[in-house]
C-alpha positions in Angstrom: 19.8 41.8 -82.0 22.1 43.9 -79.8 20.1 42.8 -76.7 20.6 39.2 -77.5 24.4 39.9 -77.8 24.4 41.6 -74.4 22.9 38.6 -72.7 25.2 36.2 -74.7 28.2 38.1 -73.3 26.7 37.9 -69.8 26.4 34.1 -70.1 29.9 33.8 -71.6 31.7 35.9 -69.0 29.7 34.3 -66.1 30.9 30.9 -67.3 34.5 31.8 -67.2 34.3 33.4 -63.8 35.1 37.1 -64.3 34.4 39.3 -61.2 33.8 42.8 -62.8 31.0 44.2 -64.8 31.3 44.8 -68.5 30.1 47.8 -70.5 28.7 47.8 -74.1 28.7 51.2 -75.8 27.3 50.0 -79.1 23.6 50.6 -78.3 21.8 53.5 -79.8 19.7 55.8 -77.6 16.5 54.1 -78.8 17.9 50.6 -78.3 19.0 51.5 -74.7 15.4 52.5 -73.9 13.4 50.0 -75.8 15.6 46.9 -75.5 17.3 47.4 -72.2 15.3 49.7 -69.9 11.8 48.6 -71.0 11.8 45.4 -73.1 8.1 45.8 -73.1 5.3 47.1 -75.4 3.3 48.4 -72.4 4.1 52.0 -73.1 4.2 54.1 -76.2 7.8 55.4 -76.5 9.2 58.2 -78.7 11.6 61.1 -79.1 14.8 59.4 -78.0 17.8 61.6 -77.4 20.9 61.7 -75.3 23.8 64.1 -74.4 27.2 63.0 -73.1 31.0 63.6 -73.4 31.2 62.6 -77.0 29.1 65.6 -78.0 31.8 67.9 -76.5 35.1 66.5 -77.5 35.3 64.0 -74.7 34.4 60.3 -74.4 31.1 58.5 -73.9 29.3 58.5 -70.5 26.3 56.3 -71.5 26.0 52.6 -72.2 24.6 49.2 -71.3 26.2 47.0 -68.7 26.1 43.4 -67.6 27.1 42.0 -64.2 29.4 39.6 -66.1 29.4 37.0 -63.3 30.2 39.5 -60.6 28.3 40.2 -57.4 26.9 43.4 -58.7 23.2 43.8 -57.7 21.8 44.1 -61.2 22.5 41.5 -63.9 22.0 44.0 -66.8 21.0 47.5 -67.3 21.8 51.1 -68.3 24.7 53.2 -66.9 25.0 57.0 -67.0 28.2 58.5 -65.7 29.8 61.9 -65.2 32.9 60.2 -66.5 33.7 57.7 -69.2 31.7 54.4 -68.9 34.6 52.5 -70.3 36.3 53.1 -66.9 33.3 51.9 -64.9 34.2 48.2 -64.6 36.3 47.1 -61.6 38.6 46.4 -60.0 38.5 49.6 -57.9 42.2 50.4 -58.6 42.1 54.2 -59.4 40.1 57.4 -59.1 37.9 58.2 -62.1 38.0 61.9 -62.8 37.3 61.9 -66.5 36.2 64.8 -68.7 37.2 68.4 -69.0 35.4 71.8 -68.7 34.4 71.7 -72.4 31.8 69.1 -71.4 29.0 71.1 -69.8 26.6 70.4 -67.0 22.8 70.4 -67.1 20.3 73.2 -66.3 17.3 70.9 -65.7 19.4 68.9 -63.2 20.3 72.1 -61.3 16.6 73.2 -61.4 15.4 70.0 -59.8 18.2 69.3 -57.2 20.4 71.4 -54.9 23.2 71.2 -57.4 24.9 74.3 -58.9 27.7 74.8 -61.4 27.4 71.3 -62.8 29.9 69.8 -65.4 30.3 66.6 -67.4 26.5 65.9 -67.6 25.3 62.6 -69.2 21.5 62.5 -69.9 19.1 60.2 -71.6 15.6 61.5 -72.7 12.5 59.9 -74.2 8.7 60.4 -74.2 6.1 57.8 -73.1 2.4 57.4 -72.7 1.5 55.2 -69.6 -1.3 52.7 -69.4 -1.4 52.8 -65.6 -1.1 55.5 -62.9 2.3 54.8 -61.4 5.7 54.1 -63.0 8.7 52.8 -61.3 12.2 51.3 -61.9 15.2 50.1 -59.9 18.4 52.0 -59.6 21.5 52.6 -57.5 24.2 55.3 -57.3 27.9 54.7 -57.2 30.5 57.4 -56.6 34.2 58.0 -56.1 33.2 60.6 -53.4 32.5 57.6 -51.0 36.1 57.7 -49.7 35.6 58.1 -46.0 36.1 61.8 -46.4 34.3 63.6 -49.2 30.9 62.1 -48.4 30.7 64.4 -45.5 30.7 67.6 -47.6 30.8 66.9 -51.4 28.3 65.3 -53.8 27.7 65.1 -57.5 24.1 65.2 -58.6 21.6 63.1 -60.5 17.9 63.2 -61.2 15.0 61.4 -62.9 12.9 64.3 -64.2 9.4 63.3 -65.3 7.3 66.0 -67.1 3.6 65.8 -67.9 3.4 67.4 -71.4 -0.2 68.4 -71.0 -0.2 69.9 -67.4 3.5 70.9 -67.4 3.8 69.2 -63.9 7.5 68.2 -63.2 8.7 65.7 -60.6 12.1 64.3 -59.7 11.9 60.5 -58.9 15.5 60.3 -57.6 14.6 61.1 -54.1 15.1 59.5 -50.6 12.4 56.9 -50.0 9.2 58.5 -48.6 10.5 62.1 -49.2 11.0 64.7 -51.9 14.7 65.2 -51.0 17.0 64.5 -53.9 19.5 61.7 -53.2 23.1 62.8 -52.7 26.3 61.2 -51.5 26.0 63.5 -48.5 22.6 62.2 -47.4 23.3 58.5 -47.8 26.4 57.6 -45.9 28.1 55.7 -43.1 29.7 57.4 -40.2 33.1 58.9 -41.0 34.9 58.9 -37.6 35.9 62.3 -36.5 34.2 64.0 -39.5 30.5 63.3 -39.8 27.7 61.1 -38.5 25.9 58.4 -40.5 22.7 59.5 -42.3 20.2 57.2 -43.9 22.8 54.5 -43.4 20.3 51.8 -44.3 20.4 52.9 -47.9 24.2 52.7 -48.1 25.5 49.3 -49.4 29.3 49.2 -49.2 32.8 50.6 -49.8 34.9 49.0 -52.5 38.3 49.4 -50.9 40.2 48.2 -47.9 39.7 47.7 -45.0 36.0 47.4 -45.8 36.2 45.2 -48.9 38.9 44.0 -51.3 39.4 46.6 -54.0 40.8 44.0 -56.4 37.5 42.1 -56.2 35.2 45.1 -56.7 32.7 44.7 -59.6 32.9 48.4 -60.4 35.7 51.0 -60.3 33.9 53.4 -57.9 34.8 53.8 -54.2 31.3 53.2 -52.9 27.7 52.4 -53.8 24.2 52.6 -52.3 21.7 49.8 -52.2 19.2 49.2 -55.0 16.3 51.7 -54.6 13.0 52.1 -56.4 12.1 55.3 -58.2 8.3 55.8 -58.4 6.1 58.4 -59.8 2.4 59.0 -60.1 1.2 59.6 -63.7 -2.1 60.2 -65.5 -3.1 57.3 -67.8 -3.0 58.4 -71.4 -1.2 61.6 -70.9 2.1 62.1 -72.8 5.2 62.4 -70.6 8.9 63.0 -71.1 11.6 61.7 -68.7 15.1 62.8 -68.4 17.7 60.6 -66.7 20.7 62.8 -65.9 23.9 62.8 -63.8 26.7 65.4 -63.6 29.7 66.5 -61.6 29.2 69.5 -59.3 31.6 72.5 -59.3 34.4 70.5 -60.8 35.2 67.6 -63.1 36.8 65.3 -60.6 35.7 62.2 -58.6 33.0 60.9 -61.0 29.7 59.2 -60.2 27.4 56.9 -62.1 23.8 55.7 -61.9 22.9 52.1 -62.8 19.3 51.4 -63.8 18.2 47.7 -63.8 17.2 46.3 -67.2 13.5 45.6 -67.6 12.6 47.2 -64.2 10.6 50.0 -65.7 7.2 49.0 -64.1 4.2 49.8 -66.3 1.6 48.0 -64.2 -0.3 48.9 -61.0 -2.4 46.0 -59.8 -3.5 46.4 -56.2 -3.9 43.4 -53.9 -4.3 45.5 -50.8 -2.3 45.6 -47.6 -0.2 42.7 -46.4 -2.1 40.2 -44.2 0.1 40.1 -41.1 -0.3 38.6 -37.7 0.9 41.8 -36.2 -2.0 43.7 -37.9 -4.7 41.4 -36.5 -6.1 40.5 -39.9 -4.8 36.9 -40.1 -6.5 33.6 -39.6 -5.3 30.3 -38.1 -3.1 27.8 -40.0 -5.4 25.5 -42.0 -7.9 28.3 -42.7 -8.5 30.1 -46.0 -7.9 33.7 -47.2 -9.1 34.9 -50.6 -6.9 37.3 -52.5 -8.6 39.4 -55.2 -7.8 42.2 -57.6 -10.1 44.3 -59.6 -11.5 42.4 -62.6 -10.7 44.1 -65.9 -12.5 43.3 -69.1 -10.3 41.4 -71.5 -7.4 41.1 -69.1 -5.6 37.8 -68.4 -4.2 36.7 -65.0 -1.5 34.5 -63.6 -0.8 33.9 -59.9 2.6 33.1 -58.3 3.6 32.0 -54.8 7.2 32.7 -53.7 8.0 33.4 -57.4 6.7 30.0 -58.5 3.9 30.0 -61.0 0.6 28.4 -59.7 -0.6 26.2 -62.5 -4.3 26.8 -63.4 -4.7 29.9 -61.2 -5.7 32.3 -64.0 -8.6 34.4 -62.5 -8.6 37.6 -60.6 -8.9 35.8 -57.3 -6.9 33.2 -55.4 -7.8 31.0 -52.4 -4.7 30.9 -50.0 -4.0 28.4 -47.2 -0.2 28.9 -46.7 2.2 31.6 -45.7 4.0 33.2 -48.6 4.6 36.1 -50.9 1.8 35.9 -53.5 2.0 37.8 -56.8 -0.5 38.3 -59.6 0.5 39.3 -63.1 -2.1 40.9 -65.4 -2.0 41.5 -69.1 -4.3 44.3 -70.2 -6.4 44.0 -73.4 -5.3 47.5 -74.6 -1.7 46.2 -74.5 -1.6 42.4 -74.3 2.1 42.2 -74.3 2.3 44.3 -71.2 2.4 42.6 -67.8 1.3 44.5 -64.7 1.8 42.9 -61.2 1.4 43.3 -57.5 2.4 41.1 -54.6 1.2 40.6 -51.0 2.7 39.0 -47.9 0.2 36.6 -46.3 0.8 35.2 -42.8 -1.3 32.6 -41.0 -1.5 32.5 -37.2 0.8 29.7 -36.1 -0.6 27.2 -33.7 1.2 27.0 -30.3 4.0 24.4 -30.4 4.5 22.6 -27.1 5.1 19.1 -25.8 4.1 17.6 -22.4 6.6 14.8 -23.0 6.2 11.1 -22.5 3.8 9.5 -20.0 5.3 9.7 -16.5 5.0 8.1 -13.1 4.7 9.7 -9.6 5.4 8.3 -6.2 3.0 8.6 -3.3 3.2 12.0 -1.6 5.3 13.5 -4.4 4.6 15.8 -7.3 5.5 16.2 -11.0 5.6 19.6 -12.8 3.9 19.4 -16.3 5.2 22.2 -18.6 3.2 23.5 -21.6 5.5 26.4 -22.4 5.5 27.0 -26.1 8.6 26.7 -28.2 7.5 29.3 -30.8 6.6 32.3 -28.7 7.7 34.8 -31.4 5.1 33.4 -33.7 2.2 33.8 -31.2 0.1 36.6 -29.7 -2.3 36.6 -26.7 -1.3 33.2 -25.4 -3.6 31.6 -22.7 -3.6 28.2 -21.0 -6.2 25.8 -19.7 -5.6 22.4 -17.9 -7.9 19.4 -17.7 -7.8 16.2 -15.7 -9.6 13.2 -17.2 -11.2 15.7 -19.6 -12.6 17.9 -16.8 -11.3 21.5 -16.6 -9.2 22.2 -13.5 -10.6 25.5 -12.4 -8.1 28.3 -11.7 -5.1 26.6 -13.5 -4.2 29.2 -16.1 -0.4 29.1 -16.1 1.9 27.3 -18.4 2.9 24.8 -15.7 0.8 22.4 -13.5 1.9 20.6 -10.3 0.5 17.0 -10.4 0.2 14.7 -7.4 -2.5 12.3 -8.6 -2.6 9.7 -11.4 -4.8 10.4 -14.4 -4.9 11.8 -17.9 -3.8 15.5 -18.0 -4.5 17.7 -21.0 -3.2 21.2 -21.8 -5.0 23.6 -24.1 -2.9 26.5 -25.3 -4.7 29.3 -27.2 -3.0 31.9 -29.4 -5.5 34.5 -30.7 -8.1 31.8 -31.2 -5.8 29.1 -32.5 -5.9 26.3 -30.0 -3.3 23.4 -29.7 -3.6 20.5 -27.2 -1.4 17.8 -25.8 -2.0 15.2 -23.1 0.1 12.9 -20.9 -0.8 10.0 -18.6 0.6 10.1 -15.0 0.8 6.7 -13.3 2.4 5.2 -10.1 6.2 5.0 -10.3 8.1 1.6 -10.2 11.7 1.2 -11.3 14.9 -0.7 -10.6 18.6 0.4 -10.5 21.4 -1.9 -11.7 25.2 -1.2 -11.5 26.0 -4.6 -13.0 28.2 -7.5 -11.6 31.2 -7.0 -9.4 34.3 -6.3 -11.5 38.0 -7.2 -11.3 39.9 -5.1 -13.8 43.6 -5.0 -14.5 44.1 -3.5 -17.9 43.0 0.1 -17.2 43.6 2.7 -14.6 39.9 3.8 -14.3 36.4 2.7 -15.1 33.1 4.6 -15.6 30.1 3.4 -13.6 26.6 4.1 -15.0 23.4 2.7 -13.5 20.8 1.0 -15.8 17.3 2.3 -14.9 14.4 0.1 -15.8 10.7 0.9 -15.5 10.9 4.7 -15.7 12.4 7.3 -18.0 15.7 8.4 -16.5 15.5 11.8 -18.0 14.2 13.3 -14.8 16.3 11.2 -12.5 18.7 12.6 -9.9 21.7 10.7 -8.5 23.6 10.5 -5.2 26.8 8.3 -5.2 28.6 7.0 -2.3 31.5 9.2 -3.4 29.2 12.3 -2.9 28.9 12.9 -6.7 25.5 13.7 -8.2 26.1 13.0 -11.9 24.5 10.2 -13.9 27.9 8.5 -14.2 31.1 8.6 -12.2 34.7 7.6 -13.1 36.5 5.6 -10.4 40.2 4.7 -10.1 40.4 2.9 -6.7 39.3 -0.5 -5.6 36.2 -0.2 -3.4 32.5 -0.9 -3.2 30.4 1.8 -4.8 26.7 2.6 -4.5 24.2 5.0 -6.0 20.8 6.2 -4.9 18.5 7.2 -7.8 15.5 9.4 -7.3 12.7 9.8 -9.9 9.8 12.1 -9.1 10.3 11.5 -5.4 10.9 7.8 -5.6 14.2 6.2 -4.6 16.1 3.0 -5.4 19.7 1.9 -5.0 22.3 -0.6 -6.0 26.0 -1.2 -5.3 29.0 -2.9 -7.0 32.4 -4.0 -5.8 35.3 -2.9 -8.1 38.8 -4.3 -7.8 41.5 -2.4 -9.9 44.8 -4.3 -10.2 48.0 -3.4 -12.1 49.1 -5.7 -14.9 51.8 -8.2 -13.8 55.2 -7.3 -15.1 57.7 -9.8 -16.6 61.2 -9.2 -18.1 63.1 -11.5 -20.5 66.1 -9.2 -20.8 67.6 -7.7 -24.0 67.6 -9.1 -27.5 70.8 -11.0 -28.4 72.8 -12.8 -31.1 74.2 -16.3 -30.9 76.5 -18.7 -32.6 75.3 -22.0 -34.1 75.5 -24.7 -31.4 75.2 -22.5 -28.4 72.7 -23.3 -25.7 70.8 -20.6 -23.8 68.4 -20.5 -20.9 65.8 -17.8 -21.1 64.6 -16.6 -17.7 61.3 -14.8 -17.0 62.0 -12.4 -14.2 59.1 -11.1 -12.2 58.3 -9.9 -8.7 54.8 -11.4 -8.8 53.8 -14.6 -7.0 51.1 -17.1 -7.5 51.4 -16.9 -11.3 51.5 -19.3 -14.2 53.8 -19.2 -17.3 53.4 -20.0 -21.0 56.2 -19.7 -23.6 55.8 -18.9 -27.3 58.0 -19.0 -30.3 57.1 -16.5 -33.1 53.6 -16.3 -31.6 53.0 -20.0 -31.5 52.6 -21.7 -28.1 55.5 -24.0 -27.1 54.0 -27.2 -25.6 54.9 -28.1 -22.1 56.7 -24.8 -21.4 55.1 -23.7 -18.2 58.0 -22.8 -16.0 59.9 -19.5 -15.4 62.8 -20.7 -17.7 63.1 -22.0 -21.2 66.2 -23.9 -22.6 67.0 -23.3 -26.3 69.7 -24.7 -28.6 70.8 -22.7 -31.7 70.9 -25.2 -34.5 72.3 -24.9 -38.0 68.7 -24.5 -39.4 68.2 -21.4 -37.3 67.6 -18.4 -39.6 66.5 -14.8 -39.4 65.1 -13.4 -36.2 63.3 -15.8 -33.8 61.0 -14.2 -31.3 60.6 -15.9 -27.9 57.9 -14.6 -25.6 56.4 -15.5 -22.2 53.0 -14.6 -20.8 52.4 -14.7 -17.1 48.9 -14.9 -15.7 47.7 -13.8 -12.3 44.0 -14.2 -11.8 42.3 -12.4 -14.8 45.4 -10.3 -15.5 48.3 -11.1 -17.8 51.6 -9.7 -18.6 54.0 -10.5 -21.4 57.6 -9.8 -22.6 59.5 -10.8 -25.7 63.2 -11.3 -26.6 64.5 -11.6 -30.2 67.3 -14.0 -31.0 69.4 -14.0 -34.3 72.6 -15.5 -35.6 75.8 -13.6 -35.9 76.8 -12.8 -39.5 79.7 -15.2 -38.8 77.3 -17.9 -37.6 80.0 -20.5 -36.8 81.8 -17.9 -34.6 85.3 -18.8 -36.0 87.9 -16.1 -37.0 87.8 -16.0 -40.8 90.9 -17.0 -42.7 90.2 -14.6 -45.5 88.1 -11.7 -46.7 87.1 -10.6 -50.3 85.7 -7.0 -50.2 85.9 -6.5 -54.0 85.5 -10.0 -55.3 82.2 -10.7 -53.5 80.6 -7.3 -52.6 78.1 -7.6 -49.8 79.5 -11.0 -48.6 82.7 -11.6 -46.6 83.6 -7.9 -47.0 85.2 -7.4 -43.6 87.0 -9.2 -40.8 83.8 -9.6 -38.7 84.6 -10.2 -35.0 81.3 -9.1 -33.5 80.8 -12.5 -31.9 84.1 -12.3 -30.2 83.5 -8.7 -29.1 80.2 -9.7 -27.5 81.8 -12.8 -25.9 84.7 -11.2 -24.2 83.3 -7.8 -23.4 85.1 -6.0 -26.2 88.2 -6.3 -28.4 90.7 -3.7 -27.0 92.9 -3.7 -30.1 93.4 -5.2 -33.6 96.6 -5.0 -35.5 97.2 -6.1 -39.2 100.8 -6.7 -40.4 101.9 -7.2 -44.0 104.3 -10.0 -44.8 107.3 -7.8 -44.0 106.1 -7.3 -40.4 104.9 -3.7 -40.9 101.7 -2.6 -39.2 99.4 -1.5 -42.0 96.2 -1.2 -39.9 95.3 -0.8 -36.2 91.9 -0.2 -34.5 90.9 -0.1 -30.8 87.5 -1.2 -29.7 87.3 -3.3 -32.8 84.1 -5.0 -34.1 84.1 -5.4 -37.9 85.8 -2.3 -39.4 88.7 -3.8 -41.4 87.7 -4.2 -45.0 91.3 -4.5 -46.5 92.3 -0.9 -46.0 95.4 0.6 -44.5 95.7 3.2 -41.8 94.9 6.0 -44.3 91.9 4.2 -45.7 93.6 3.2 -48.9 93.0 -0.3 -50.3 95.6 -2.9 -49.5 96.6 -5.2 -52.3 95.7 -8.9 -52.5 97.9 -11.0 -50.3 98.4 -12.7 -46.9 98.4 -10.6 -43.8 99.0 -11.3 -40.1 96.7 -10.2 -37.3 97.0 -9.8 -33.6 93.8 -9.5 -31.5 93.7 -8.4 -27.8 90.6 -9.2 -25.7 89.1 -7.2 -22.8 88.9 -10.5 -21.0 90.1 -14.0 -21.7 88.1 -16.0 -24.2 87.3 -19.7 -23.6 88.6 -20.5 -27.1 91.3 -18.0 -27.9 92.5 -16.9 -24.5 93.5 -13.2 -23.7 95.1 -12.7 -27.1 95.1 -14.5 -30.5 96.9 -14.1 -33.8 97.0 -15.7 -37.2 97.1 -15.3 -40.9 94.4 -13.9 -43.1 94.2 -13.7 -46.9 92.9 -10.5 -48.6 91.5 -11.2 -52.0 90.9 -8.3 -54.4 89.2 -8.6 -57.7 92.0 -6.4 -59.2 95.3 -5.2 -57.7 
């Protein structure tokens, strides 16, 4: 039941996105071994015991863990620590130095490693009887001593001590791969600049602190960790064994370490499929061939084959016919222990056929040559590559290189052999015939440059070379000057040419002047000013063509039904080129262009708010001064360069009361209607005095 709870927690925490491992201390010793480490009936297990901090007045150093959605290499498993497992989960935000000197070390650990004076030992012990002759499991070491300092000289210790209870033979499985050297922090490390060189660096995984990695994102609260390794040991089938998994601090109680053992990784099977079948070993065959994989047949055993971890349906015998690269695995259940699954896997490689392409059929000119190239595109997949060339299915004696110079028409074939695996391709060489076309002569006026690219018909232009009249040798050129341009195209020694005349003209420019306002009843003559000659005109109103408007001028009358902004435009045309300009015309707000006899800034907000003289200002080149007098002859408001600023306020910006006021207006130049100066009465209407 606890096992199911562990996996339930794993799924729950993964779903909500936590990034640190979690630890479960509720498992008994027997449950840790049977339900987490083994989860199998393949071996006979007994005599479960453990020793840790809780036995000596400290806290617990043994438990189960789950990756909890983090990037930790093992999803679930067992943790043994020289500190408190409750402090094992990340982030890596402090140094774990748990435990005191009342928590002793372990004599067996010291006897099977280089460690002395150990403290804070956590150990897990049990007996087993193997059904096969080799056991194995996956583990990794994590330590606070990986701090870019201590790994040079200090290391805590751990061991996996297996004892044959009949022969008394003892072996430590926690050793460097391929050696009998106990693993320590000091013999698996990266370089520490200025202190020590790297050693067995390939077995070191990572530091869990800056600048190497983000400490806040660390799955575990240890400074560093090694990669997942496999502990293996030879055993005698049927003999009773004991195993002791143990870790401890050395010489002190500081800077704790932990070992993590992957759940279910205790391997109780030993099926042998033999050596990998690799191209480099010379025991492969060509793609499309067949290889038979076979393991020893065992009476009563059942079999299941897998390819790249995918079950092969129906493949349930002790042999398998293989035709593809892959990693193949067989799982075997023995009759003596039907719930036990033993497995082995093998890498199978087939010799790849050479990959090459002679390309499309080509053409050759008289007295010229073409180079055919059969160089392979997958040289890293091939061994002992040789070449053979044929013309019209007859071998060309002496042609054994990857390239062939061809001067005659015919069918050419290349045979490329890699360790007996032969691939072929052929190409037909004919007489060359092609045309070059730069298109019709062009007269352009709406762009400063143009790209010229010849169209080649009759041959593949991939092998073409170019020589332009400009001296350029690219497939295309960009030109910005009027001239006649030509190109000579060469394909496999054959040449052809074409030319084109390009005229680049600037767009004609026309100017209608600035936008303006008008009074109702005024007449205007719009003039299209241009330096071009030999042009035609067409006028438009709001985008619509004005009939019979084909001269350089257009007379318009501003009528009472004139509203909004009216856009007049003209387009001039010279050859294939056109130019255009537009002028916008709108009425003054005082469309009748008469000085108002009254304003009502409060009574009618937004309408007739001010004494608007914009029409007069435009007409006379500016109003030099406006004076407003009350009925007593006192100046109450005055403004130079006036347009429309008086809204019934006095000199200080205060509202004047309702009443009749007198104005005097001075013009920058005499007005046809009002002369150089005008005056009169104006009524100011307020909604409230």
